[in-house]
Residue, then its C-alpha position, 0 to 999 in steps of 0.5 A: m289746382t282744385a277749386i271749392t265753392i262755398p255759399l255766402s250770404e250777401e252780408q258775409l260777402e260784403r264783410l269778406r270784400s271789406v276785410a280784403a280791401e283793408a288788407g289790400i288783397s283780393p277776397e280769394e287771396l284773403i281766404r287762401a291765406t287764412l285757410e293756410e294759416w288755420l291748416g298749419r296750426p298745431r292742434d293743441d286743443f285736441h292734444q289737451a283733450a286727449s291728454y285729459v281723457l287718458q289721465k282720467n281713464a288711468e285714474l279710473y283704471r287705478r281705482l278699479a284695480 
């Protein structure tokens, strides 16, 4: 397994510890679970933006033709 180190401010670290404690898990477990959830999400925002751009380009090409 690979480890990643990220800098956190003292305030961020305290908030992380607090949220993890409320959930009854370690800060590392909280970060891992949150990251796994985020990475597993479908990228609907990208697909919506791509569809919008393609639609606008089709309209532009139609006008130019």
